[in-house]
Structures are given as structure tokens and as C-alpha cells.
C-alpha positions in Angstrom: 2.7 -4.4 25.4 4.2 -1.8 23.3 5.0 1.9 23.8 2.6 4.1 21.3 5.4 6.3 19.7 8.8 6.1 19.7 10.5 9.4 20.1 14.0 10.3 18.4 16.5 13.3 18.0 19.3 14.2 15.7 21.0 17.6 16.4 23.5 18.8 13.8 24.8 20.9 16.6 25.6 17.9 18.6 28.8 16.5 16.4 31.9 14.3 17.1 34.5 13.3 14.7 35.4 16.5 13.0 31.9 16.6 12.3 31.8 13.0 10.6 29.5 11.8 13.9 25.8 12.9 15.0 24.2 11.2 18.1 21.1 9.9 17.2 19.0 10.0 20.7 16.1 7.4 21.0 14.5 8.0 24.1 14.6 4.9 26.6 16.4 3.2 23.9 19.8 5.2 23.3 22.1 7.0 21.6 23.9 6.3 18.7 26.4 7.6 16.4 25.0 8.5 12.5 25.7 10.6 9.9 23.5 12.4 6.8 24.7 12.7 3.4 27.3 12.6 1.0 30.5 14.6 1.3 31.3 17.2 1.0 28.6 18.0 3.0 28.2 15.3 5.4 26.2 16.9 8.5 25.9 20.3 7.1 22.4 21.1 7.5 22.8 24.4 6.1 23.6 22.7 2.9 20.5 20.7 3.1 19.0 21.4 0.4 21.8 20.3 -2.3 21.3 16.8 -3.6 22.5 13.9 -1.7 23.1 16.5 1.2 22.2 16.0 4.7 18.4 15.7 5.4 17.3 19.0 6.5 16.0 20.1 9.9 12.4 19.5 10.5 10.2 16.8 11.8 9.9 13.0 10.1 7.4 10.2 10.7 9.2 7.0 10.8 6.8 4.6 8.6 7.8 1.2 6.6 10.3 1.8 3.8 8.2 2.6 0.2 8.5 -0.1 -1.8 8.6 1.7 -5.4 7.7 0.0 -8.6 8.2 -3.5 -9.8 11.3 -2.6 -11.2 12.8 -0.5 -7.6 11.8 -4.0 -5.9 13.7 -6.3 -8.6 17.0 -3.4 -8.8 16.8 -3.5 -4.9 16.9 -7.1 -4.1 19.7 -7.6 -6.8 21.9 -4.5 -4.7 21.1 -6.4 -1.6 22.4 -9.1 -2.9 25.7 -7.9 -4.4 26.2 -5.9 -0.8 24.7 -7.9 1.9 22.2 -5.4 3.0 18.3 -5.6 3.2 16.4 -3.0 2.3 13.3 -4.4 3.5 14.4 -3.9 6.9 14.9 0.0 6.3 12.3 2.7 7.0 11.1 5.7 5.5 11.2 9.3 7.0 8.5 11.3 6.1 8.6 14.6 6.1 5.8 16.5 8.8 5.3 19.2 5.9 4.3 17.0 3.2 3.4 13.6 5.0 5.0 12.3 2.1 8.4 11.0 1.0 9.8 14.6 -0.1 10.2 18.1 1.0 11.1 21.3 -0.7 14.4 22.9 1.1 15.4 26.3 -0.2 13.3 26.0 -3.6 15.1 22.4 -4.1 12.8 19.1 -4.1 14.9 16.5 -1.6 13.5 13.1 -0.5 13.7 9.6 -0.5 15.1 10.0 3.3 15.7 6.6 5.0 17.0 5.1 8.5 19.3 2.7 7.7 22.9 1.6 8.5 25.9 0.7 6.8 26.7 -2.4 4.8 28.1 -5.2 7.1 31.1 -4.6 6.3 31.5 -1.0 6.9 30.8 0.5 3.5 28.1 2.4 2.1 26.9 6.1 1.5 24.2 8.4 2.5 22.0 10.1 0.3 20.3 12.3 3.2 19.4 9.6 5.1 20.2 8.7 9.0 22.4 6.3 8.7 23.6 4.2 11.5 27.5 3.6 11.3 27.0 -0.1 13.4 24.3 -2.4 11.8 24.1 -3.4 15.6 23.0 -0.2 16.3 20.7 0.1 14.0 19.2 -3.4 15.2 18.6 -1.7 18.7 16.6 0.9 17.1 14.6 -1.4 14.5 13.8 -3.7 16.9 12.4 -1.0 19.4 10.3 0.5 16.5 8.8 -2.7 15.9 7.8 -3.3 19.6 5.9 0.0 19.1 2.3 0.2 18.2 2.0 1.6 14.8 -0.7 5.0 15.1 -2.3 6.4 12.3 -0.8 9.7 11.8 -3.7 12.4 11.9 -5.3 13.9 8.9 -2.9 11.7 6.6 -3.3 7.7 5.8 0.0 7.2 6.9 0.9 5.1 9.5 3.5 5.3 12.0 5.9 4.0 14.5 7.7 7.4 15.7 9.0 10.7 14.7 12.0 11.9 14.5 13.4 15.8 15.3 16.1 16.7 13.2 17.8 20.1 14.1 20.3 22.4 12.9 21.0 25.3 10.7 19.2 26.7 8.3 21.1 29.5 7.1 21.6 28.3 3.3 23.7 30.9 2.6 26.2 29.7 5.4 26.6 26.6 3.0 30.3 26.5 2.9 32.4 23.4 1.7 35.9 23.0 1.9 
């Protein structure tokens, strides 16, 4: 029998490799190297109001990845064939605040947060997702999530596998990049 809810956390104050790696803790599963955002904003929570920067601190429900329109599905399938990825295995991260795929951070709309690995060849990017460096690590977490019993999020129609608590600096005035 699976567990009812998987709880994970990522803390931007617990970085290694010159700030390039954050630790993703999934209780009872393990600790994994991840990152969030594109250069020069990788793992900089104080810059999370900027497009394609790190996922903003907060709580997120882990849900099935939204598939989008038919055009997006066709585009995704083509990209999967080109890059050797499989978007259908990814998870969505929905904000506790909005119960949706977006959130406003310092007046800026951010969204499309996902939980996914880099490509099998190690290339790839993060536009504010929580991105695993290793596909094998992602698969460990994915399998643990799939063993849980999805539950209905109170006050919404969302069905979730668990949650991720993201913590870090939200002093947006401290956003400095070199």
C-alpha cells in the first residue's frame, strides 16, 4: 500500500557547487541534486520575480503535468523525439496560493513550474522548474510519487501526489547578478 502524501523540500540557503546545486529532500526517498532557473539567476530566490529565474519560495502541490492545447501537445511530442525527453513523465507544481499553474511574484506573473530531469545527455534547461541533474534521480522520485495515493486538495478540484516546500530569500532588492 502506498503512502498518502509525499513531502519534499528545497532550500535555496543549502547550495553547493558555487550555488549551482540545491538539495531536493524527499522524506523517506532521498536527497538529490537539483537546480532552478536559467543563468544568471540559477538558484537565486531573491531574483525569482524575473522570467525564467528560479522557482519562487513557497509551497507547491505536486500534480500531473498539464498537457495544454493540441498544438502544445504536438510541439511537445516533436521536441521529445528530437531531444530524447519524455514530457509525459514530468510533474506540474501548482502554487498553494493560487491552486493553479501560475503565481504573481513582486507584481510579475510566473508559471509553468515543473518537476523534471535534464535530458539523458545532460543538456537542458530550467525556466523556473525544479530540475534534476540526473535522470536516474528523477526516476527514483517519480516512482515514489507514483506509489502514493493521489488525494483531493481541500477547497479545489486538484488531485495531488504531495507537496514541495521551497524556502529562501525573498528580499527582491537583494537580486544581484554578475
